[in-house]
N, C-alpha and C positions, 0 to 999 in steps of 0.2 A: 471262288478261288480253287480252281482245280486244274490239273494238267490235262491237256487235250491229248487223247490217245486214239490212234488209228491203227488197225491191224495189229494190236498188241504192243505197239511202240509209242513212246512219248514223242509227239511232233511239235508240241508247244507247251511252254510253261505257264502261259496266261491265256485267258479268254478276252473277248472284246469288252465284256463288262468290267474286267479288272482294269483296263485302261481308262474306261469312263470313270471308275471310282477314283483313280489317281488324279485326273485333271478333267473334270466334267465340263468346265467352261469352254475348252477347245471345241467341244462338239455342240454345246448348247448355244453358244454365242455365234455360231456359224463361222467360226474362224477357219474351220476346215470343212471342205465339201468335196464331193467327187466330180463336180462339173468340169474342173480344170485338169483332170487326169486323162491321159490318152486312152488306155485300154483298161478302164476301171471295171471292177466286178459289179454285179447288179445292186448290191447294198453296201452301205458303209461298214456294217458288221463283217461282211465277207472280206472286205478290203483290210480291215483291222486284223482279222484272223490270219490272213496271208502274211501281213507284216509281222505278227507274233511268231509265226512259223519261221520266217526269215531271221528274226532276232534270236530265236532259240538255237537255230543252227549256228549262228555267229557266236553266241555265248559258249556253245559246246566247243567250237574251234578255239576260242580264247582260253578255255580251261585246258584243252589239250596242248596248247602252245606255251603254257605257263611253266615256270620253273617249279612251282609248287606241285603240279601234277607229276613231274618227273621225280621229285622228292617222294611223293606218295607212292609211285610205282616201285621205287627202291625200297621203301618201307615194307611194302607188301611182298617183296621178293620177286616181282615181275621182271623177267629178262627182256631187255629191249636194246636196240641200238638207235642212234639218232636218225637213221634213215627209215626206221619202222617203229614209231612210237604208237603204242596201243591207243585206240580210240576211247574217248570218254563215252560211256553208255548212260543216257539219261534214265533208262528204265531201272537203274540201280540206286536211284535217289530214294531213300526211305524216310529221311527226316528233313525238317526245315523246308518243306515244300512251299510254304507261304513265302519264304525268303526268295526262292527261285521265281515265284510268280511276280513278286515285287520287282526283282531284278530285270525280268523280261519286260515288264511294263515300263520301267525307267529307260531301258535300252530302246524300246520301240518309240517312245516319245522323243527321246533326244536325237535319235539317228534318222528316223523315218517320217514321223508326223510333224513335229514342230518346225523342222527346216523347210517344209513346204509353205508355211505361213509366216516365217520369220522375216523381219526386215534387217538384213545383215548390214545395211548401210548405216544403221543407227544401233551402235553397240548397247545403248541404254534401253532399247525396245523391250517390251515385256516378254516377247517370244525368245529373244536371245538370252535374256536373264533366266527364263525357264529351261532352256537348253543347258546352260551352265549349271543350274540347280540339279537337274536330273542326271547330268553327267557326274557330278560329285556324289549324288546318292548311289548311282550305279557302281562307281569305283569303290566307294566305301563298303558296300555290301559284297561286291565281287571279292575284294581282298579279305574281308572277314570270313566268307565261306571257304576260300582256299586256305586260309590260315587255320581254320578249324574244320578239318576233314572228318567230322563226326556224323556225317549224313549219308555217306556213300557205302553201299554194300559191295565191296570189291569182288568177293567170291560168288556173288549171286545166290546166296543161300536163302534170302528172303528175310533175314534178321541181321541186325547190326551187332557185331561182336567186338570185343576189345581189339582183335586182330585187324578189323576193318577201320578202326578209328586212329587217326593221326592228329593229335592236338599239339600244336606248336607252343611250347613253353619257352619263354625267353627269360633267362636269368639276368637280372639287372646287375650290372657292375658299373662302377664309376666311369662314365663316358659322356661326352657332349652330344653324342648321337644316339637316338633311340629308334632308328628307322626299322628295326627288326621286331618291334612290338606290334602285335595285332590289336588294333583299336576297335572296340565295339561301340557303336553309337545307337 
């Protein structure tokens, strides 16, 4: 479980072994092979690494597009306008790296690997059920990480300070809706 770093920059939150740890059966039971891919890399590990890089880039864009990221930028005093929102820098993730690895593995499985073997004509198929399962796991973890911004070193100092952390506390008052509460599972 380690970030993949190239040229001093984080290019992926997960390695091929992290995906195998999440759902080993997809690979062992030969549910997924490279034989039906048009321009497949030489090995399955290379293909998975490429998908993890793609998933990491997509996760970074989802973070940047979220309202929680804009709230965090406001908290840190960053000036921005809607046409020029500062990018999310994965090199500044100092804590909860294993959660980012898990999130990347879930995203890669649900978006890239399992749809290649799923039987979408049968909504009760195991692969479709797995896609839904990994989609829920990804969304839960994504919302938790954005609700608890205690892992990002905004100023790039190399340490997490109280100025870097934004923990959303929701005071409960009598209401029928508790959608603003961050749930940790």
